[in-house]
N, C-alpha and C positions, 0 to 999 in steps of 0.2 A: 479757561484754558486755560484757558486759558490759559496759562498758563504760564512760565517761567522756566533755563536748563542749567545743569551744573557745569563746572569748569572741566577742562580736559583731564586734569589729574583725577577728578572724581569719576569721570567716565572710565578712565583707565583702571581705577580701582574696582569698578564694577566688573571689569573683565575677570577680575580675580574673585568674583562673586560677592563683593561687598554690596554692590547695588547702588547705582546713582539715583538721585531723586529729582526729577524734573517737576516742576509744578506746572504758568502762566505761563505762557506762552511766551534772547538776543545772543549773539555768537561770542561766547567767552573763551573759546579755545585759544591757548597761547600760540603765537606764531611759530612756524618751524624754524630750525636753526638758520643763521644767516647764509650758510653755505648751500642750503637747500630750500629756497623760498617756495612757499606753497603754490601749486598750480591750480588756479581757480577756473573751473569749467565755464565756458562762455554763457551757458544758460542759467548759471547760478547767481542768486542774489548775494551781495556782500563780498568783501575783499579779504576777510580773515581766513585762516586755515579752516577748511570745512570738515576736517577729519572726524570731529566729534559732534558736529551740529549741522551738517549740510542739509539733510532732509528736514530737520526741525525748522530751521530758519526759512527754507524755501517754502514749506507748507504754510507757515504763519504769514509770510509775505503774500503768497497767492490768495490765501483766505481773506486777508485784509483788503487786497485790491478788489476781489470779487464783491466783498461786502459793501464797498462804496461805489460800485458801478464801473470800475475800471476793468477792461478786458485784458487779462495778462497776455504776455507774449507767448506764442505757441512754443517757442524754443524753451521757455521757462517751464511750461507745463510738461513738455516732452522730457525734459531733464528729470523732473520728479517721477513721472511714471516709469522712466527707464531705470530708476533706482530699485524698483521692486524685484525681489527674488522670485524664482519660479514657484516657490511654495506659498507666496502671498505676503511674506514678512519683508520688512525693510531693515537694513542696517542703518547706523547713524550716517554713514557715507561710504559709497563705493567709488573709488577713483576710476576703475575700469568696469563700467556697467555692462560691457559686452561679455565679460567673463562670467561664468556660472558661479552662483553662490555655492559654497562648500560646507562641509560639516564643521569647519573651523570658523565660519562666518559668525561675527558677533551680532546677533539679531537684537533689535531695539524695540521694545513694545511701545515706548513713548513716540518714537519717530513714526512707527506704523500707525498709531492712533491719530496723530495730528495729520498725517498724510491722508488717512481715510476721511477725516473731516474736510480737508481742503478739496480733495477730488470729488467728494460727494457734493459739495457746494458748487463747484465749477460745472458739474453735469457732464454727461457724455462719457463717463468712465466707470460704468456699472460693473464691468468685469474686474477691473483693478480694485474697486471698492469691495466687491464680494470676496475676492481672494484675500484681501487684507483682513476683513472681518473674520473669515474662516480661520485664518492663521492665528488671530488673537484668541479665538475660542479654543484653538488647539493647544495653546500654552497657558491656559488658565490653571492655577494651582488648585489643589484639592480643597483648600479652605475657601475657595470661591474668588480669591483675589489674584493679583498679578504682581510681578516684579519687573523692574527695568530690564534685567537680564533674565530671560526665561530659565526656570529651574532654580532660581534663588528664592528666598522667603518673600512672601507678599509684603507690600508696603502701600500706604494710603495714596501716595501721589500717583504711582503707576496704575493702581486699581481705579482711581477716580478718572484718570485720563482715558483709560480703555472704556470705562462705562460711558463716558461722554461720547466717545467715538461710536460705540454700539448704538446709543440712542439716536445720534445724528443719522446713522446709516439705516435706521428704521427697525432696529432690533428692540426687544423688550428686556432690559438688563435683569429684571427679576426672574426671567425665564431662561437666562443663560446660565447653565449649571455645569459645575465641574463633574468629573467622573465619580466623585464622592457624593454628589447630589447637592452641593452648596451653590447658592446663587451668587451672582456678582455682588449684589447688595449685602449678602451675608459675609462676603469677603471684605467689604468696606466699613460697615457700621461698627465693628468691634474696635476700630481705631479712634472712635469719638470719646472724648472725656465726658463722662456722664454727671449726674446730679450729685454724686458723692465726691467728685474731684475737688482737690484743694490746691491752690486757692480757688475760691468760688468764681473769680473772674475768668478762669480758664475753662469753665464748664461750657460745653458746646463746641469747643475747638477739636480739631483732629490732630493726632500725632502722626509722624512719619512711620515710625516703628516703635515698639516698646523698648525702653532702655532699662536694663536690669528689672524687667517686668513692670515698669512704670510708664504710663503714657504721658508724654510731654507735649504741650501745645506747640503747634507748628503752623504758622500763618500760611505757608505755601500749600501744605497739605489741606488746610481748612478751606481755602478758596477753591481749590480743585474739587474737593469733596462736596462743597456746596453746589457747584454746577452739576456734578454727577447725581446728587440726591434729587435735584430738580429735573433730572432727565434732559439736561441741556448741554450744548457744546459752547465753544468760545464765541460764536456769533449770537448775540442776544438782541432780540427785537425790542426796541424801547417800549416800556409798559405804560399804559395810561394810568394804572393804579400806582399810588405812592403812599405807603404806610411806613411808620417808623419800625426799624428793626428792633426786636426784643430778645431778651435772654432765653436760653434753652428752657422750654417748658418742662417743669418737673411735677410728678414723675415723668421721665422721658419715655417716648414710645420707641423701644429698642429696635423694632422691626419696621419703622415707618421712615423711609428715605426722605420724604418731604419734610417731616418734622425735624429730622436730623439736619437737613439743609438749613432750615430756618434757625435752628440753634447755632449752626456754624456761622451764618452771617450775623447773628446777634453778637457773637464773640468778636467778629471782625469790626463791627460798628463800634463796639465799646473800645476796642484797641486803637481805633483811629481817632477817638475823641481827644486824646492828650495833645498830640502834635499835628494831627491832620494827615499823618503818614505812619506806616509801619517801620520798624527798625530791625536790624539784624547785626549780629557780631560776626564780622568777617575774619578769616585767618590772619593773625598778627596784630589785630586791633584789640585795644583794651576796653573800649567803650562801644556800645551799639551805634550804628550809623544808619541814616535813612535808607530804607529798602524800597527803591522806586518800583522794581518789577512786581513785588508782591503787593505793593499799594495799588498798582494798576489792576492786578488780578482781583484784589478785594473790591475795587469799584465795579468790575464786571459782575462779580458774584452778587453784590448787593443789588445792582440793577436787575439782574436776572430774577432775584427773589422779590422784586417789586418795592425796593427801598431806595429809590434814587436820592431822596433827601438825606438819608443816612450816609450816602456816598458823596454828597455835594462838597463837603470840606476837603476830602481827599482828592476829588476831581480838580478843585481849584489849586491845591498844592501841586498836583501833577503839571498843571498848566504853567506854573511858575518855576518848577524845579526839574523837569524831565529832559531839558534840552541836551545837556552834556551826556546824560545817561543813554539817550537814544541816538546820539549822533552817529550817523553812518551804519547803524545796526538794523538790518531788515526785521529781525524779530522784535526788537525794542520798538521801532516805529510801528510795526504791525500791531503789536499789543496795545499801544496807545490809540491807534485807530479803532480797534475793537472796543476799547473803553469809551471812546468818544461816541461811537455808534450806539453802544448799550444805553448811554445816558441821553441820547438825542442831541449831542453836542456836535458842532461843525468841526470835523477833523482838518479842514483846510484853514482854520483860524484857531489854532490850539495854542494859547499862550503866545501868540504872535508868529506861529510857525504853521506852514502848510505841510502837515504830516503826509498827505497823499503825494505831493510832489517830491518830498524828501524820500519817501519809500520808493517811488518810481525811479529815482535817480540811482538807487543802489543795485539795480538789475537791468535786464533787457528791457528796451522800450516797449510799453504796452501797445496793443493793437488798436487801430482805428484813431479817428480824430479826437474822440472824447476821452483822451487819456487821463484827464484830471477830474473826471466826473465824480461827484460825491452824492451819495444818497443820505439825506438827513430827514428823519420822520417821513420817509416815503417820497420825498420830493428831490429832484435833481437840481443841485446848485450849479450856477455858472462858475467856471474856473476863476479864482481870484488871483490877482497879481501882487507883486511886491512882498511876497512871503519869503522867509528864509528857507533855503534848501541846504540841509546838513549832509556832509559827506562823512563816510562811515569809518567807524572803528568799532567799539563796543564797550559797554561798561558793565554792571552786574546787578543781579537780583538774586534772591536766595532760594536755595533748595535744601531741605533738611536731609541729613544723612542718618543712617541707623543709630549713630552714636550721638545724635542731636546737634551736630555741628552744622551751621548754616554756611553755605558757599554762595557766591554771587551769581544770581541768575537761575532760572529754571533751566535744567540741563539744556544745552544747545542754544541758550539765549544769552545775549549779553545783558540781560536785564539785571515768548511766554513768552 
């Protein structure tokens, strides 16, 4: 998911049909002006302005809570379901959920996709999930893919997130076809850098969108596409198998989503070897900086593909370096919990931090006495004390834009 979301400026540019790129699964929207502080709904996780990421961060938080055995507050779940429009789609955030969605409503395929995953996992929301899935199918582009803003050109991030949501909801992405007869996977696989790509180290990676006709490797798109190719969502059951990730097999199977996914994680594993983390160039920076959000997404993707050992170094780096990045961020904390779960790691003791308690502290109190319950390898751990609880703000992770610029965070995440 997993995923990761772009900053508010990027989301705003998407309104003008530029198209934002969410990848993993934290709230990076800038605060409102001092004269108009944001009004945070009581059922919403996080304290930052939710205009561009409310549904995203709520969905990631609820998904993470459910994954570790925490029963979310009914108020928090009701807030999310109340954000759905009558046609089944979700906007990034609706301040007045009682008002009808209109022709001018800015629908968000990424918010809809992650909400579908969260509500499917929680159970008891079949109608909401079905309406969300039906809406996603209705805005599929003719090439088989999706854009963040319906009607814009397809890009790998949104296409991958929608495919993951479809798979989680019980659909078969290979059979979800556009009006032109193109399947969802036919919309995704053309974004992969194949066996002729140079440099050779980029082979297997996915691009966000072509730049002047050329595909450029994008870690955010690659991690999301790997999960989609495997037919999985952000919640990854720890695998008993553990084999080393390998480079894209050449000649590549152009129509095989599973082979494409293995090539994608092979690229990620190699990219992680240098420093144990991915990097990104953020606006205004001269040099690449550590990309915590996409590193977490890469760990989830590698674990999903059965390559936990290839993710081990990055997991240790996250334990030592993700504290400030995830501080007070529901999506950031949620993504780390999902990475811990995917690798069979205790999220209540993650680099000295209880991620579950920290996430719970960012939103409405969970239901029931077992509010810090954690599932690790299928066993419920007792709550541990003495862990740090971080209060929120948000930091960043990267999402590629059509022009190849990386911004901090998967859209709607302060990293997804």
